[in-house]
N, C-alpha and C positions, 0 to 999 in steps of 0.2 A: 240456674237455668234461665231465669229471666233475662239476665245480661246477654247470655248466648243468643236467646231468640231475638233480642233487640239488635245485636251485632249483626246477625244474618239478615235481619229485615233492612238495616241501614245499607249494608253491602249491596243488596238486590236493588235497592232505590237508586244507589249511586250508579250503577252499571246500566241502568235502563232509563233515566231521565236525562233532560237537556244538560249539556256540560256546564253551562253557565249556573243552572240551579243546583247541580251536584257539587260544584266548587265550595259553597258555603257549608254544605252537609260535611264534605271531606275535610275542610278545615276545623269543623268543631270536633270531627272524628279524631283528628291529630291531637287535640287537647285531651280528649278521653283516654287516649293511648299513652299519654305521657306518665301515667301511673303504673308501676310494676304489675299490680294486680290485673289491670284491664289489658295490659300487653300480654301477660301471661295467657289469659282467656282468648285474646286475638290469635296468638301464635298458634295454640293448641286446637283452634278451630279453623284450620285452613287460612290463616292469615297470609302466609306466603303465596297461596294460589289467588287470594284476592289481589294482592299487589301485582302478580303476573296478569290478571285480567285488566287491571288498569293500564299496564304497559301495552297490552294488546289494543285496549280502546284508544289510547293516544297514538299507536302506530297506525290504526285503521281510519281515524277520523282527525283531519287538521284541527277541527274546531276544539278538539280535546286537549289542546296544548295547555290550556289554562289549568289542567289538572296535574300538570307535571310537578310544580313545587310541593304541593300538599301530598302527593304520591311518594316523592323522595323524603319528605319529612316522616312519614309512616315507616319507610324502609329504614331510614337512619334510626328510629326507635327500635324496630325490630332487630336489626343487625346485632345489637348488643346482647340479645337473649335468644337468638336463633340457634337451632340445632344444626349439627352437620347435614341432616337430611334436608332441612329447609334450604340451606345454601346450594345443596346438590340440585334440588328442583329449580331454584333461581338460575343457576348457571346452564342447566339444561334448556331452560327457556331461551337464555341468551344465544345459545348455540343453534337452537332450532330456528329462531328469529332471523338469522342471517341469510337463510334461503328465501326470505319474504321480500318481495320487490319493494315494499313500503318501508323497509327497515332504516333506509337512509333517513326518514322522517324522525326517527328516534335516536339516532346516532348520539347526539349530545346527551340524551336521558341515560342511555346505557353507560356512557363514559362517567357521567355524574354518579351513577349508581355504583359503578366499579370504584370510583374515587372515595366515596363514603366507606365502602368496605375496606379498601386499602388503608386509608387513614385510621380506621378503627383497629386495623390489624397492626399497624405500625406502633400504636400506643397500648395495644393488647387489652382493649377495652373487655372487662368481664373474663379474662382468659381465653380470648377469642382465637389466639394463636393455637392453642392446644386443640380446639374444636376443628380447626383447619387440617390438622394433622391427619385427621381420619378421612380427608377427601383427596381424590386423585386429580389434584390441580394441574398435573403435568400435561396429560392430554387435552383437558378443557382449555387452558390457556393457549396452546397450539391451535387448536380449533378456532378460538376467537381471533388470533393472530392472522389466521388465513382467511382474511376478509377483504372485500372490495372497498371497505371504509377506511380510508387513509388515516383519519384522525384516531379511529378505533386502534388501528394497528400500532400507531405511536404510543397510545396509551397502554395497550398491552405489553409493550417492552418495559414500560415502567413497572408494571404488576409483576412481570417476571423477575426484574431485578430486585423487587421487593422480597419474593419468595426465596430468592438466592440468599437473602440476608436473614430471613426469620426461620427458614424451614431447612434444618440438616437433611432430612429426607429428600426434599426437592432438590436441594444443591447437590446432593450425591448423584442422583439419577441424571440431573442435567449435565454435570460435568464428566461423569464416568460412564454414562449409558452408551449403547450403540444403536444407532448413531448418537453422538453427543448433542445436547440441546442446542449448543451454539451452531452446530452444522444445520439442525433442522430449521432455526430461525433464518440462518443465511439462505437456505433453499426456499422458504416461503417468501422472504422479502424480495428475491430476485424474480419472483413470478410477476411482480407489479411494477409499474414505472417508477423508477428510482427518482427520489426528490431529495432536496437538500435538508428538509425537516427530519427525514429518516436518518440521514447519515449525522446530523447534528445530535439526534437522540442516542445513536450508537457511541458517538465520541463521549457524550455526557455520561452514558453508562460505564465506559471504560475507566473513568476517573471517579465512579460512584457518586456522581453529582445528584443522584436522586435517592439518597439515603435519608433525608429529612422530610418532615411533614409537609412544609409549604411546596415542595417539589411535586406533591401528588394533587395540588389543586389544578383543576382543568383550566386552560387558558382562555377558552371561548365559551360563551353563552352558558355559563354554569350558575346554578343555584347553590353549589356546595358551600361556598363561603357564608352566604346568608343563613344557610341552615345550621351550619356549625357554629355561627356566632352566637347561638342560644345555648350552646353546650360548654363544658369546662375545657374542651379541647381547643377553643379558640385561642386561649392563652398560650397554649403549647405550639400552636401554629405560628403565632406572631413571634414567638421567641425563636423558632427554628428558621425564620426568614432572616435572622441576624448571623446565622451560622455561616462561616467562611469556608468554601469549598476549595482546597488546594488542588493542584494540578497533578498529583501523583496518580500514576496508572495502578489501578487495583485490580481490573479484569482485563487482562491482555487479550483474552479471547474475543471480547467485544471489539478490540481494536482490529483484531484479524477480520472479523465480519465486516467492519466499516472499510478496510482496504479492499475487499472483494465486492463491495457495493459501489463505492464513490465513483468508479470509472463508469458505471451505468448511467449516471447523470448526463442528460443531453446537453443542456446549457452550460456554456464554459464558466460564466460568472459565479454561480452557486458552487460549482465544482472547485474552482480555484479558491473560493472562499474557505471551503471545508479543508482544503489542503493546507491553506494558511493557518487555520486554527489547530491542525495537527503539528504543524511546525512549530507553533507558539508553546505547546505543552512539552516539547522535547527537549527538555532540560537534561544535564549529565545523569542525573539519576534515572530518569525514564529511558534515556538512550541505552544505558548499561543494562536496565531491565529488558529491553527489546532484544539487544544484541545476545544477551545470555539465553533467551528463550525463542530463538528462530525468528524474531521479529523482522530482521532484515530480509528474509524470504518473502514476506507478505508485500513488500514494495513492488515485488514482480506483478502482483495482481493489478496494479495501477497502469501496467502497460498492455493488459489484454485487449485485443482489438474489439472495439465496439462499431460494428458495420453501420450503425445509425449516425455516427458522428464523422464528418469530413476531418481528415487528418489536418489540413491547413488551419483549422479553427481550434486546434488544441495546443498551439505553440506555448501560450503562456502557461497552461496546465503542465505540459511536459518539462517546461523550465523549473517550475516549482517541485516537480517530482525529482528532477536532477539535484535540486538543492538539498531535498531530503536524503537522497543517496549519499551526498557528499557529507552531510551533517553526520549521519550515522557512521559512515565509512572513516571520516577523519577521526572521530572519537575512538572507534575500535582501533585504528592504526597507532594511536598514541599509547595504548596499553601494552602490557608486557607480551612478547610473543607466545608465551605459554597460553594466554587467554584469548589471543587474536582469532576472532571468529569469521571474518569476512570471506575467505577462501573456502572454509568449510560451508558457510552459507550458500556460496555461489554453486557449489557441487551439487546442492540439493534442488537448485532451481532449473527446471526445464528451459531451454533457451529459445523457445518458440517465438518470442517476441522481441528478440535481440537485447534481452535485459542485460546480458553480460557485456555487450559492446557499450551499451549506454552507461553501465557502471564504470568501466574503465575510462570511457571518454570523459565522463563528469569528473571523476577523481583527477585526471591528468589535466583537464582544463583548470580545475580549482588550484592545482600546484602551480600551473603556469602563470595564472593570474596573481598568485600570492605565494612565491617560492621561499619566503623568509621562514625559517624554523629556529627555534631556541637551541642553545647547546645542550638542553636536557632532553632533547626530542630523538634520542638514539633509537627509541623503541619504534618510533614512526618511520625511520629509515630502515630499520631491519624489517618492519612488516611491509614497507613499500617494496623492498627487495624480493620478499616472497611472493608478493602480488605480480611483480614483474616476471619472476621466474616461472609462475604458472600462467602466463599470458596466453601461450599457444593452447593449453587445455581449455580455456574459456572463450577466446575469440579467434583462435587459428591465426592464419597469416592476415594481417591487415597493415599495409604501408602507412595508413593514417595513424594507427595506434603505435606502431613501431617508432614512427618520427616523433610522436608526442612524448613517448617514454624516454627517447634520447634527449628531446629538448628539456624535458622536466628535470633529468639528471643534470644536464648541463647548468640550468638555472639554479637549482639546488646548491651545486658546487660554487657557482659565481656570485651568489646573492647572499651568501652566509660566511660565518667565520671560520677559521683555519680549523677549529676543534669539530665544527659540523663537517667540514671537508674530510677530517680524518674518519668521522663516523660513516660518512658516505663510502669511502675506501673499505673500511672494515666490514661493512655490510654488503660488499660485492656489487654495489650499483655501477661502478666504473666499468668492471669486467662485464656487466650486463649490457651496458652500453656498447662496448666493443663487439660483443657478440652478435648483437642486434645489427650493428653497422655492416659486419661481415655478411650477415644473412640478407639484409634488405637490398644490397647491390645485386643479388643473384636474381631479383624478381623485375618484371616488366613494370614500368611505372611511366606516368606522363613526363613529357619533357621539363615542365615546371617543377614537378616533384624531384626529379633527378638532378636537376640544377640546383635546387635548394639543398638537396643531400650533400652534394659535392662541394658547394660553396660554404656551408655552414659548419660541416664536421672535418676534423684533422684526422688523417690516416697515419700520421707520422709515428705516434707511440704504438699503434696497432701493426704498423708495418715492420716493427722491430721484432715481433713475436713470429715464431715458426707456424703457429697455428693460423696466422693470416694466409701464408701461402698453402698451408695443408687444406684449408676451406676452399680453395680455388677462387677466392673472392677477386684476386688479380685478373683471373681469365675473364670473369664477368665484366670487370672494369674495361678490359681490351674490347669485350664484345661490344659494350655500349659505344666505346669509341668508334668502332668500325661501322656500327649501325645507325650513327648520328650524323650521316653525311650532310643532311640538310638542316643541322642545327649547329653551326660554328661555336656558338658559345659554349655549348655543352662539350664539344670536342677539345676546345681550348681549356676548359675547366678540368677535364679528365687528363689531359697532357700535364696540366699543373699538378695534379695529384701525383701522376706517375713519376714526374721529375722531382718536385720537392718534398713530397712525402714517402712514397714507395721507394724511390730511388736512392735514399740514403743508405740502403743496405744492397751490397753488390749482389747477393744471392736473389734478391727481388729483381734486380736489373737482368740478370740471366733468365730469371723465369719469365720476364716480359719478352725478351729477345727470342726464347723458344716459342712463344706464342705468335709473335709478329713475323720473325723470320727474315725480315728485310733489313740487311746490313745499313743500307743508306738511311732508312727511317731510324734504326736504333741507334746509329752513330749520332744522328741529330738530336736524339733524345738523351742518350748517354754517351758522350764523345769519349769518355775515358774507359769505356768497357771494351775488353779484348774479345772480339768475336770470331769464330772460325768455323761456324756450321750453320746450316739451315734448319729451321725449326720444322718440327713434324706438322704443326698446325699450318705453317706456311705450305709446305708440300701438299697438305690436304687441300688447302685453298687453290693451289696452283693446279693440282690434278682435277678438282671439281670444276676450275675454270676451263681447263682443255677440254673436259668430257662436255662441257655446255657449249664451247665453241663448235665441237664436232656435231653436237645434236642440232645446233643452229645450221651448220653446213648441209647436213642431211635434209633438213626442212626446206632449205633454199633449192637443193637439187630437186626434191619432190615437187616443189612450186613449179620450177622450170618444165619439169616433165608434164 
């Protein structure tokens, strides 16, 4: 009874006198509470509420900052013996304090308090983990995360990761709840201005970098190390600092949250730094984990439009993202077609930000820059064939992509061994190239693109196949010939194709004659062709020309009138 009376008297004095004078009393109180019996009395007599009052005092008066260290020392002693109810009262105070305009003044104190709790939880001091199983930490941590205090948000992410490790109940609710904990975290983080430290934290969480004691030591303005130096935990912390963290992805969902957040960083330099670090951890094992768990789809988050960022300022960032696409896609394309995931992933991605086009363009650029493949890369060619076959589904008609596909196939054939060439043939890539060539000539394109197409690709092999005539590709070549009056080099190139590639088959010559109809022209192109009829197209052109002349005459007569 006497001890309780003295304890209450000391508490009243500390809360009422000048901070400098109360510091000495508080330090002496720390010594008294170092014994189990005194701490038991303290805890059972509103010790937790006394600590809360000290926190309020520090928050309300800048001069009370000198009370922080002894207050935290008392808290550290209490943690090992506190009941679930004590922790519940303390966390309720922390949550309520977030609404206080002066809470920023004690942000580092709150983080230190959480650090002391987290470290004791990790070493399970006095069976602490079991006591926390009776607390609903799920909602409390989300409430603390939804704070204007950036450093506190960062530290709460660590604490969430800790509970995922030590609490099966928390982990089940976090991963399987509706909505999932990861989705709640993402929604909360996206409410605030995104920064590289948050993204760095998410990356670290994905590889479980915060699973050792030293990782829970606050980085700035902290008393935690000096307080714990007096305990047996100090040796464990020192030992944990020597622990090597590998880059194996443990929590894929944290990486998904990261992809959804990194594009929100305004400044390009920190954003490219994060993307570079993601690239660094993507070894074959991590890439396989990503591809097998829908990870490729998350890359599309990086393309979501941020209206606060000017497009021209993101060039380096977009180039890095393209490299990530190529890295994952190339690895996937080298796997067996049975487990090839790229096309399946693309089907699940809404193409609101042209992600499909960027994916195709990045892969094709990579092949054109480095077309060499080994004799053992038959899987790569088979999967590339599948990707090309599904091109229209993902990017529709694109002359740019079509030309790059044809060029990539040509380079793969010319820059590799005969065995690789056989794989290309078996995978159907040559047929794909021919089919694209037949289709692309049907579309309008710039003079430069048309000239490049005609001068770079041979129609000779294709011209010997009936499908070439059936596709009416010859008709479109003739159309380009007739409509390129102001571009002699294109007309010359088309004539070269008609004479030397298409004209090697007599049936093709007759097809051209039926289109052009002029015996004089056709004999100059195919002098050995026996011609005896005017083409339907020629009659059509003649008819339309005559009709045009009649319309012109009528207009002249009207003008005269």
